DRENDREN-545507 format. One line per field, with one value per residue: residue number from 1; residue in one letter; x, y, z of N, C-alpha, C, O, CB in turn. Coordinates in Angstrom, 2 decimals, m for minus. Glycine has a CB too. Layout:
BEGIN
fitor NUM  ...
roke A  ...
nxx X  ...
nyy Y  ...
nzz Z  ...
caxx X  ...
cayy Y  ...
cazz Z  ...
cxx X  ...
cyy Y  ...
czz Z  ...
oxx X  ...
oyy Y  ...
ozz Z  ...
cbxx X  ...
cbyy Y  ...
cbzz Z  ...
//
This chain:
BEGIN
fitor 1  2  3  4  5  6  7  8  9  10  11  12  13  14  15  16  17  18  19  20  21  22  23  24  25  26  27  28  29  30  31  32  33  34  35  36  37  38  39  40  41  42  43  44  45  46  47  48  49  50  51  52  53  54  55  56  57  58  59  60  61  62  63  64  65  66  67  68
roke M  E  S  T  K  E  Q  L  I  A  D  I  E  N  L  L  N  R  Y  G  E  I  K  P  T  H  I  N  P  V  L  L  Q  F  M  D  R  Q  T  L  L  S  I  I  E  S  I  L  R  Q  Q  E  K  T  N  E  S  N  I  E  W  L  E  Q  F  K  Q  Y
nxx 13.96  12.08  8.62  6.40  4.30  1.94  1.86  1.68  m0.85  m2.37  m1.81  m3.08  m5.75  m6.04  m5.75  m7.99  m9.96  m9.88  m11.82  m14.44  m17.20  m17.94  m18.56  m16.38  m13.47  m12.24  m9.56  m9.10  m6.72  m5.90  m5.46  m2.83  m1.49  m1.67  m0.76  2.12  4.76  5.37  3.02  1.23  2.40  1.99  m0.79  m1.15  0.12  m1.62  m4.04  m3.27  m2.73  m5.30  m6.67  m5.33  m6.10  m8.82  m8.77  m7.69  m9.75  m11.78  m10.74  m10.70  m13.45  m14.28  m12.98  m14.51  m16.39  m15.15  m14.84  m14.06
nyy m68.35  m66.42  m65.72  m66.01  m63.59  m64.81  m66.93  m65.51  m64.32  m66.67  m67.43  m65.35  m65.84  m68.36  m67.66  m66.01  m67.85  m69.54  m70.08  m72.23  m71.73  m69.51  m67.96  m68.96  m67.08  m65.75  m64.50  m62.36  m62.99  m60.92  m58.80  m58.91  m57.34  m54.84  m54.77  m54.72  m56.85  m56.13  m54.87  m57.02  m58.61  m56.92  m57.00  m59.67  m59.59  m57.83  m59.29  m61.46  m60.13  m59.19  m61.62  m62.60  m60.73  m61.30  m63.92  m63.47  m61.97  m63.87  m65.72  m64.21  m63.85  m66.50  m67.07  m65.90  m67.77  m69.73  m72.02  m71.65
nzz m28.05  m30.23  m30.31  m33.04  m34.71  m35.42  m33.60  m31.23  m31.54  m31.47  m28.84  m27.44  m28.16  m26.93  m24.21  m23.90  m24.35  m22.25  m20.38  m20.49  m20.53  m21.95  m25.16  m27.75  m28.64  m31.60  m33.39  m36.03  m38.48  m40.12  m38.54  m37.93  m39.70  m38.67  m36.06  m34.08  m32.80  m30.16  m29.32  m29.34  m27.34  m25.18  m25.00  m24.22  m21.70  m20.39  m20.38  m18.78  m16.34  m15.74  m15.44  m13.23  m11.26  m11.21  m10.26  m7.70  m6.57  m6.59  m4.79  m2.44  m2.12  m1.76  0.62  2.60  3.22  4.55  7.20  10.56
caxx 13.34  10.99  7.35  5.94  3.06  0.86  1.83  1.18  m2.31  m2.92  m1.71  m4.14  m7.00  m6.07  m6.02  m9.38  m10.85  m9.54  m13.03  m15.27  m18.61  m18.22  m18.39  m14.96  m12.97  m11.34  m8.98  m8.85  m5.29  m5.64  m4.96  m1.36  m0.99  m1.76  m0.17  3.48  5.00  5.31  1.60  0.66  2.91  1.30  m2.14  m1.02  0.39  m2.84  m4.98  m2.77  m2.95  m6.74  m7.04  m4.78  m6.98  m10.07  m8.49  m7.54  m11.09  m12.50  m10.20  m11.22  m14.87  m14.40  m12.46  m15.55  m17.20  m14.31  m15.26  m12.90
cayy m68.29  m65.46  m66.18  m65.29  m62.87  m65.79  m67.67  m64.59  m64.25  m67.94  m67.37  m64.46  m66.59  m69.39  m67.01  m65.54  m69.01  m70.39  m70.44  m72.92  m71.38  m68.36  m68.20  m68.88  m65.89  m65.99  m63.24  m62.31  m62.84  m59.66  m57.88  m58.96  m56.24  m53.59  m54.88  m55.22  m57.89  m55.54  m54.65  m58.33  m58.99  m56.07  m57.55  m60.88  m59.18  m57.24  m60.39  m62.22  m59.31  m59.19  m62.94  m62.69  m59.94  m62.05  m65.06  m62.95  m61.60  m65.12  m66.31  m63.39  m64.15  m67.84  m67.06  m65.50  m68.94  m70.67  m72.27  m71.68
cazz m29.36  m30.28  m30.85  m34.23  m34.49  m35.52  m32.33  m30.21  m31.73  m30.97  m27.38  m26.98  m28.30  m25.89  m22.93  m23.89  m24.40  m21.11  m19.66  m21.45  m20.53  m22.82  m26.59  m28.13  m29.33  m32.73  m33.82  m37.47  m38.75  m40.81  m37.52  m37.93  m40.52  m37.93  m34.73  m34.03  m31.81  m28.82  m29.01  m29.02  m26.02  m24.20  m24.86  m23.42  m20.32  m19.85  m20.12  m17.63  m15.14  m15.46  m14.93  m11.88  m10.40  m11.08  m9.38  m6.35  m6.11  m6.33  m3.56  m1.35  m1.98  m1.19  1.99  3.54  3.55  5.27  8.57  11.47
cxx 12.14  9.74  7.01  4.66  1.87  0.72  1.30  m0.34  m2.97  m2.88  m2.81  m5.48  m7.12  m6.36  m7.47  m10.37  m10.61  m10.76  m14.05  m16.71  m18.94  m17.94  m16.92  m14.64  m12.04  m10.86  m8.64  m7.36  m4.93  m5.12  m3.44  m0.76  m0.86  m1.08  1.25  3.62  4.86  3.86  0.94  1.13  2.24  m0.12  m2.11  m0.79  m0.86  m3.87  m4.55  m2.97  m4.43  m7.18  m6.51  m5.66  m8.29  m9.88  m8.37  m8.91  m11.91  m12.04  m10.72  m12.68  m15.06  m13.95  m13.55  m16.43  m16.42  m14.80  m14.02  m13.20
cyy m67.34  m66.07  m65.35  m64.54  m63.82  m66.57  m66.77  m64.42  m65.52  m67.96  m66.49  m65.17  m67.63  m68.80  m66.57  m66.70  m69.98  m70.88  m70.98  m72.45  m70.16  m68.71  m68.02  m67.60  m66.33  m64.63  m63.34  m62.08  m61.56  m58.61  m57.85  m57.82  m54.96  m53.61  m55.40  m56.22  m57.33  m55.29  m55.96  m58.81  m58.18  m56.56  m58.80  m60.53  m58.62  m58.32  m61.16  m61.45  m59.32  m60.53  m63.13  m61.93  m60.68  m63.22  m64.60  m62.59  m62.84  m65.77  m65.53  m63.71  m65.52  m67.89  m66.70  m66.68  m70.01  m70.81  m72.35  m72.54
czz m29.31  m30.88  m32.09  m33.88  m34.55  m34.21  m31.21  m30.31  m31.18  m29.43  m26.80  m27.06  m27.19  m24.51  m22.82  m23.85  m23.24  m20.37  m20.65  m21.54  m21.39  m24.27  m26.97  m28.90  m30.44  m33.22  m35.30  m37.73  m39.50  m39.81  m37.46  m38.75  m39.70  m36.57  m34.81  m32.87  m30.39  m28.39  m28.61  m27.65  m24.92  m23.95  m23.99  m21.96  m19.65  m19.51  m18.89  m16.33  m14.74  m14.89  m13.52  m10.89  m10.16  m10.13  m7.93  m5.76  m5.76  m5.03  m2.35  m1.08  m1.31  0.27  3.01  3.96  4.34  6.72  9.44  12.66
oxx 11.29  9.80  7.30  4.02  0.90  m0.40  0.56  m1.03  m3.99  m3.81  m3.41  m6.27  m8.19  m7.12  m8.10  m11.50  m11.09  m10.75  m14.48  m17.39  m20.12  m17.20  m16.28  m15.44  m11.16  m11.65  m7.99  m6.80  m3.76  m4.44  m2.85  0.36  m0.03  m0.85  1.54  2.69  4.29  3.52  0.17  0.34  1.96  m0.60  m2.96  m1.43  m1.13  m4.51  m5.39  m3.35  m4.76  m7.98  m7.17  m5.93  m8.81  m10.74  m8.88  m9.18  m12.64  m12.85  m11.12  m13.09  m15.90  m14.49  m13.50  m17.14  m16.96  m15.13  m13.05  m12.35
oyy m67.47  m66.83  m64.16  m64.84  m63.65  m66.83  m67.24  m64.38  m65.45  m68.45  m66.83  m65.12  m67.78  m69.38  m66.74  m66.54  m71.11  m71.97  m70.26  m72.73  m69.82  m69.64  m67.05  m67.11  m67.16  m63.72  m64.27  m61.10  m61.15  m57.66  m56.87  m57.39  m54.10  m52.56  m56.38  m56.40  m57.99  m55.49  m56.01  m59.37  m58.70  m56.53  m58.96  m61.10  m58.90  m58.25  m61.49  m62.04  m59.45  m60.58  m63.77  m62.42  m60.70  m63.48  m65.26  m62.87  m62.87  m66.30  m66.13  m63.82  m65.67  m68.66  m67.16  m66.59  m71.04  m69.81  m73.02  m72.68
ozz m28.43  m31.85  m32.16  m32.88  m33.81  m33.75  m30.35  m29.29  m30.50  m28.80  m25.78  m26.11  m26.58  m23.74  m21.78  m23.36  m23.27  m19.79  m21.55  m22.53  m21.55  m24.57  m26.57  m29.70  m30.24  m33.45  m35.75  m37.25  m39.51  m40.20  m36.99  m38.48  m40.01  m35.98  m35.50  m32.07  m29.52  m27.22  m27.65  m26.89  m23.84  m22.82  m23.11  m21.07  m18.49  m18.45  m18.04  m15.32  m13.57  m13.95  m12.69  m9.80  m9.05  m9.28  m7.03  m4.60  m4.77  m4.27  m1.35  0.08  m0.42  1.06  4.15  4.96  4.73  7.37  9.10  13.55
cbxx 12.91  11.40  6.21  5.71  2.90  1.12  3.23  1.87  m2.65  m2.12  m0.33  m4.16  m7.08  m4.74  m5.09  m9.64  m10.67  m8.63  m13.60  m15.27  m19.05  m17.38  m19.30  m14.58  m12.26  m12.05  m7.71  m9.70  m4.80  m6.92  m5.52  m0.88  m1.92  m3.17  m1.01  4.50  6.39  6.09  0.87  1.04  4.43  1.27  m2.76  0.14  1.52  m3.43  m5.08  m1.29  m2.48  m7.54  m6.50  m3.34  m7.25  m10.56  m7.21  m6.61  m11.82  m12.31  m8.65  m11.05  m15.57  m13.58  m11.29  m16.41  m17.75  m12.84  m16.10  m12.52
cbyy m69.71  m64.23  m66.07  m66.25  m61.74  m66.75  m68.19  m63.22  m64.06  m69.15  m66.84  m63.16  m67.27  m70.15  m65.81  m64.68  m69.74  m69.65  m69.22  m74.32  m71.12  m67.14  m67.23  m70.09  m64.93  m66.79  m62.89  m61.19  m64.03  m59.14  m58.25  m60.30  m56.01  m53.23  m55.78  m54.05  m58.50  m54.23  m54.02  m59.36  m58.81  m54.60  m57.88  m61.76  m58.13  m56.25  m61.34  m62.55  m57.86  m58.87  m64.04  m62.15  m58.55  m62.55  m65.78  m61.73  m60.78  m66.09  m66.33  m61.89  m64.12  m68.83  m66.08  m64.41  m69.55  m70.22  m73.57  m70.26
cbzz m29.85  m31.06  m29.79  m35.42  m35.52  m36.68  m31.98  m30.33  m33.25  m31.54  m26.95  m27.82  m29.68  m25.86  m22.74  m25.11  m25.72  m20.16  m18.88  m21.15  m19.13  m22.39  m27.42  m28.96  m28.34  m33.89  m32.99  m38.14  m39.53  m41.52  m36.17  m38.49  m41.72  m37.75  m33.83  m33.87  m32.00  m28.78  m30.21  m30.10  m25.96  m24.68  m26.25  m23.95  m20.29  m20.86  m21.35  m17.82  m15.39  m16.72  m15.85  m11.86  m11.01  m12.46  m9.81  m6.34  m7.18  m7.49  m3.58  m1.66  m3.36  m2.01  2.11  2.94  2.27  5.24  8.67  11.93
//
């Protein structure tokens, strides 16, 4: 089942708001007029890649404190 553009916008908001310590992000639904479904999916993929890189960096940083 394909996600609607409204659901994709909600998914983007949820990804951006995953971390509670920052101000919540709200996306204006008027943007739906200008973005197609593929663009929204690309944004989601980009956010997920960035979060993955951040997680990898955090793990590398934490590894330096590991006691052997």
